[in-house]
C-alpha positions as CSV (number, residue, x, y, z in Angstrom):
1,M,-8.2,-20.2,5.5
2,T,-7.6,-16.1,6.4
3,S,-5.4,-14.1,5.2
4,I,-6.7,-11.1,7.2
5,G,-6.4,-10.8,10.5
6,R,-9.2,-8.1,12.4
7,T,-8.9,-7.3,16.5
8,R,-10.5,-3.6,17.9
9,T,-9.5,-1.8,20.5
10,R,-11.5,1.5,22.1
11,G,-13.2,1.9,18.5
12,V,-10.0,1.4,15.9
13,E,-10.0,-1.5,13.7
14,T,-7.1,-3.2,13.2
15,L,-6.4,-5.6,9.8
16,S,-3.8,-7.5,9.4
17,L,-1.7,-8.7,6.4
18,D,-1.4,-12.3,7.5
19,S,0.2,-14.4,4.8
20,P,3.7,-14.7,6.3
21,A,4.3,-18.1,3.4
22,T,3.8,-15.8,0.7
23,R,4.9,-12.6,2.6
24,N,1.7,-10.7,2.2
25,A,1.8,-10.2,-1.3
26,L,-1.2,-9.1,-3.0
27,S,-2.9,-12.5,-3.6
28,A,-6.1,-12.1,-5.9
29,P,-7.7,-14.2,-2.7
30,L,-6.1,-11.4,-0.7
31,V,-6.7,-8.6,-2.4
32,A,-10.4,-9.5,-2.4
33,E,-10.5,-10.7,1.7
34,L,-9.4,-7.2,2.5
35,A,-11.3,-5.4,0.2
36,D,-15.1,-7.3,2.0
37,A,-12.9,-6.4,5.7
38,L,-12.9,-2.9,4.5
39,T,-16.9,-3.5,3.1
40,D,-17.4,-4.3,6.4
41,C,-15.5,-1.5,8.4
42,A,-17.0,1.1,6.7
43,K,-20.6,-0.1,7.7
44,D,-19.5,-0.4,11.2
45,T,-20.3,2.7,13.1
46,D,-18.5,1.3,16.2
47,V,-15.4,1.4,13.9
48,R,-13.8,5.4,14.3
49,A,-10.5,4.4,12.2
50,L,-8.7,1.3,11.0
51,V,-4.9,0.4,11.1
52,L,-3.3,-1.1,7.9
53,T,-0.8,-3.8,9.3
54,H,0.9,-7.2,9.3
55,T,2.3,-10.2,10.4
56,G,6.2,-11.4,10.0
57,N,8.8,-9.0,9.0
58,T,7.2,-8.1,5.5
59,F,3.6,-5.8,5.3
60,C,3.8,-6.8,1.4
61,A,6.1,-8.0,-1.0
62,G,3.7,-6.1,-3.6
63,A,2.1,-8.4,-6.2
64,D,1.7,-12.0,-5.8
65,L,3.1,-13.0,-9.5
66,R,2.1,-16.6,-8.7
67,D,-1.9,-15.4,-8.8
68,P,-1.6,-11.6,-9.2
69,P,-4.6,-9.5,-8.4
70,H,-6.4,-8.1,-11.9
71,P,-5.3,-4.0,-12.5
72,D,-9.4,-3.4,-12.4
73,A,-9.1,-4.9,-8.8
74,L,-5.8,-3.6,-6.7
75,V,-7.1,-0.3,-9.1
76,S,-10.7,-1.4,-6.8
77,L,-9.0,-1.3,-3.1
78,L,-6.7,1.1,-3.6
79,R,-9.9,3.5,-4.4
80,Q,-11.2,2.3,-1.3
81,I,-9.2,2.6,1.3
82,V,-8.9,6.7,0.0
83,E,-12.6,7.0,-0.1
84,L,-13.5,4.9,2.9
85,P,-15.1,7.4,5.3
86,K,-12.8,6.3,8.0
87,P,-9.2,7.3,8.4
88,V,-6.8,4.5,7.5
89,V,-3.6,4.2,9.0
90,A,-0.6,1.9,7.9
91,R,1.4,0.5,10.6
92,V,4.8,-1.0,8.7
93,T,7.7,-3.1,10.9
94,G,8.8,-4.4,8.1
95,H,10.1,-4.9,4.6
96,V,7.8,-3.2,1.6
97,R,8.2,-3.8,-1.6
98,A,6.1,-2.8,-5.1
99,G,2.2,-2.3,-4.9
100,G,2.5,-2.4,-1.0
101,L,3.6,0.7,-1.5
102,G,0.4,1.3,-3.0
103,L,-1.3,0.1,0.5
104,V,0.6,2.9,2.1
105,A,0.5,5.7,-0.4
106,A,-3.6,4.8,-0.3
107,C,-3.4,5.0,3.6
108,D,-4.4,8.3,5.2
109,I,-1.4,8.3,8.0
110,A,1.8,6.6,7.4
111,A,4.3,5.1,10.5
112,A,6.9,2.9,10.2
113,S,9.9,1.8,12.6
114,G,13.6,1.7,12.3
115,E,13.5,-1.6,10.4
116,S,10.9,-1.0,8.0
117,T,13.0,-0.6,4.1
118,F,11.0,0.1,1.2
119,A,11.6,-0.6,-2.9
120,F,10.0,-0.2,-5.9
121,T,11.0,-3.0,-7.8
122,E,8.9,-2.6,-10.8
123,V,11.9,-2.0,-13.1
124,R,13.9,-5.3,-12.2
125,I,11.1,-7.4,-13.2
126,G,10.4,-5.6,-16.5
127,V,6.6,-3.5,-15.4
128,A,6.5,-0.1,-14.4
129,P,5.1,0.9,-10.6
130,A,1.4,1.7,-12.8
131,V,-1.5,1.5,-10.6
132,I,0.0,2.2,-7.3
133,S,1.0,5.8,-9.2
134,L,-3.2,7.1,-8.8
135,P,-2.4,6.7,-4.8
136,L,1.4,7.2,-4.7
137,L,2.2,10.3,-7.3
138,P,-0.3,13.3,-5.4
139,R,0.8,12.6,-2.2
140,T,4.9,12.8,-2.6
141,D,7.9,14.4,-4.1
142,P,8.0,13.5,-7.8
143,R,11.9,14.9,-8.1
144,A,12.8,12.6,-5.1
145,L,10.5,9.8,-5.5
146,A,11.8,9.2,-9.8
147,R,15.2,7.9,-8.2
148,Y,13.4,5.0,-6.8
149,Y,10.8,4.6,-9.3
150,L,13.8,4.2,-12.0
151,T,16.4,2.7,-10.4
152,G,14.7,0.2,-7.9
153,E,16.5,0.5,-4.8
154,R,15.9,0.1,-1.8
155,F,16.0,3.1,1.1
156,D,14.9,3.6,4.7
157,A,12.2,4.7,6.9
158,P,13.1,8.1,7.2
159,E,13.9,8.9,3.7
160,A,10.7,7.0,3.0
161,A,9.2,10.4,5.2
162,R,11.2,12.9,3.4
163,L,9.7,11.8,0.4
164,G,6.3,12.2,1.4
165,L,5.3,8.1,1.8
166,L,4.8,8.3,5.3
167,T,3.5,10.6,7.6
168,A,6.0,9.5,10.3
169,A,9.0,7.4,11.4
170,G,10.6,6.2,14.0
171,E,12.4,3.3,16.4
172,D,8.7,2.3,18.0
173,V,5.7,2.3,15.2
174,D,3.7,2.0,17.9
175,E,4.8,4.8,20.6
176,T,4.6,7.4,17.4
177,L,1.1,6.1,16.9
178,A,0.1,6.6,20.3
179,P,-0.9,10.1,20.0
180,I,-2.6,10.2,16.3
181,L,-4.8,7.3,17.3
182,D,-5.9,9.0,20.3
183,G,-6.1,12.4,18.5
184,L,-8.8,10.3,15.9
185,R,-10.7,8.1,19.1
186,R,-11.4,12.0,20.5
187,S,-13.0,13.5,16.9
188,A,-16.6,13.6,15.6
189,P,-16.9,11.0,12.8
190,E,-18.8,13.2,10.2
191,A,-16.9,15.6,10.9
192,L,-13.7,13.1,10.3
193,A,-15.3,11.7,7.2
194,E,-15.9,15.2,5.5
195,T,-12.1,16.4,7.0
196,K,-11.0,13.2,4.5
197,R,-12.9,14.1,1.7
198,L,-11.2,17.6,1.8
199,L,-7.5,15.8,2.5
200,T,-8.5,12.8,-0.3
201,A,-10.4,15.2,-3.3
202,R,-7.2,15.8,-5.2
203,V,-6.4,11.9,-4.9
204,L,-9.3,11.1,-6.0
205,E,-8.9,13.5,-9.2
206,T,-6.2,11.1,-10.3
207,F,-8.3,7.8,-10.1
208,D,-10.9,9.1,-12.1
209,R,-8.6,10.6,-15.0
210,D,-5.6,8.1,-15.5
211,A,-7.2,5.2,-14.0
212,A,-8.3,3.8,-16.6
213,G,-4.7,4.3,-19.0
214,L,-2.6,2.9,-15.9
215,T,-4.6,-0.2,-15.9
216,A,-4.3,-0.8,-19.4
217,L,-0.1,0.1,-18.5
218,S,0.3,-2.2,-16.4
219,A,-2.2,-5.2,-18.5
220,R,0.7,-4.5,-21.6
221,L,3.7,-4.9,-19.2
222,F,2.7,-7.8,-17.1
223,A,2.4,-9.6,-20.7
224,S,5.5,-8.5,-22.1
225,E,8.3,-10.8,-23.4
226,Q,10.9,-8.6,-20.6
227,A,7.6,-8.7,-17.7
228,R,8.2,-13.0,-18.4
229,E,11.6,-13.1,-18.6
230,G,11.9,-11.1,-15.6
231,M,9.5,-12.8,-13.3
232,T,11.1,-15.9,-14.0
233,A,14.4,-14.7,-13.1
234,F,12.9,-13.4,-9.9
235,L,11.5,-16.4,-8.7
236,E,15.1,-18.4,-10.0
237,R,16.7,-16.4,-8.3
238,R,19.0,-15.2,-10.9
239,D,20.2,-12.0,-12.8
240,P,17.7,-11.1,-15.8
241,A,18.9,-10.9,-19.3
242,W,19.0,-7.7,-19.9
243,L,21.7,-6.9,-17.1
244,V,24.6,-5.4,-18.3
């Protein structure tokens, strides 16, 4: 059963996270399938740009706690989006949690509608937003981001735009994206690739410098006693033991 929907309109390939039963959580199979779809699009000269979106009311709920991808696989997927020689646009009309925010941050342009909500929920299950920091920290306001990293609080689309996580927020995300996609269709493919290379250089420097350390941190935290308690509490819909 496929987890990635694919459609194309006038050179723009839309990849849809399509696993609503798990709220599009990042399972090992979904990550592998999305990586394969991105590889296909990178090779296809008829694809000018990509839109990454979702079915259901959740863009991505973060890592699938029952079948999580290896941290290396998630790092590879995020880097693939950043390095792809074509612009990748996130289209969000629902909730984004934890690892899902890494996908949004890896995209070159991101827009969300008014019903969208965001949260770095890692600290509430005993881990940290480690691997997703690779695209997030170079592209966001660190002072503003600190509150949401440390508390796991929810925030809305305008706040996500203020942080730098989103390019734009509007009630109708397709209306917001229309001039952006029109601009990409009017742009020369090689010029887009080279311009994206300029824009992502700093992000890729972060991957080169920090990926190994953050991958090790993620693996260590997910194997910890606190993470076991936090994930068990989440799945059992109860408060974790450390609540004070």
